[in-house]
C-alpha positions in Angstrom: 1.8 -89.2 -92.7 4.6 -86.9 -91.7 5.4 -84.1 -94.2 9.1 -83.4 -94.0 11.7 -81.4 -95.9 12.4 -84.3 -98.3 8.7 -84.6 -99.3 8.7 -80.9 -100.0 11.9 -81.2 -102.0 10.4 -84.1 -104.1 7.3 -82.1 -104.7 9.3 -79.1 -105.8 11.5 -81.1 -108.2 8.5 -82.8 -109.8 6.7 -79.4 -110.1 9.8 -77.9 -111.8 9.4 -80.7 -114.4 5.7 -79.9 -115.0 4.6 -83.0 -113.1 6.7 -85.3 -115.3 8.1 -88.0 -113.0 10.4 -89.4 -115.6 11.7 -85.9 -116.4 12.3 -85.3 -112.7 14.2 -88.6 -112.4 16.3 -87.8 -115.4 17.2 -84.4 -113.9 18.2 -86.0 -110.6 20.3 -88.6 -112.3 22.2 -85.8 -114.3 22.8 -83.9 -111.1 24.0 -87.0 -109.3 26.4 -87.7 -112.2 27.8 -84.2 -112.0 28.3 -84.5 -108.2 30.0 -87.9 -108.6 32.3 -86.4 -111.2 33.1 -83.5 -108.9 33.7 -85.8 -106.0 36.1 -88.0 -108.1 38.0 -84.8 -109.1 38.3 -83.8 -105.5 39.5 -87.3 -104.5 42.0 -87.2 -107.3 43.2 -83.8 -106.2 43.9 -84.9 -102.7 45.4 -88.3 -103.7 42.4 -90.4 -102.8 41.4 -91.4 -106.4 41.4 -95.1 -105.5 38.6 -94.5 -103.1 36.5 -92.7 -105.8 36.7 -95.8 -108.0 35.4 -98.0 -105.2 32.5 -95.8 -104.4 28.9 -96.9 -104.0 27.6 -95.2 -107.1 24.1 -96.2 -108.1 24.7 -96.3 -111.8 
């Protein structure tokens, strides 16, 4: 198995949640929601708000 940066990042995220996988997933979902909100605001600011609504959001 190749140990790459994404594996290390996953281990770090889970460790920061005391090994709680559900907690880690919840934290990642919250971060993703924040990033999607920021991206929508950027799109709106530059006049691309229609593209933000048609995004490939996972939730």
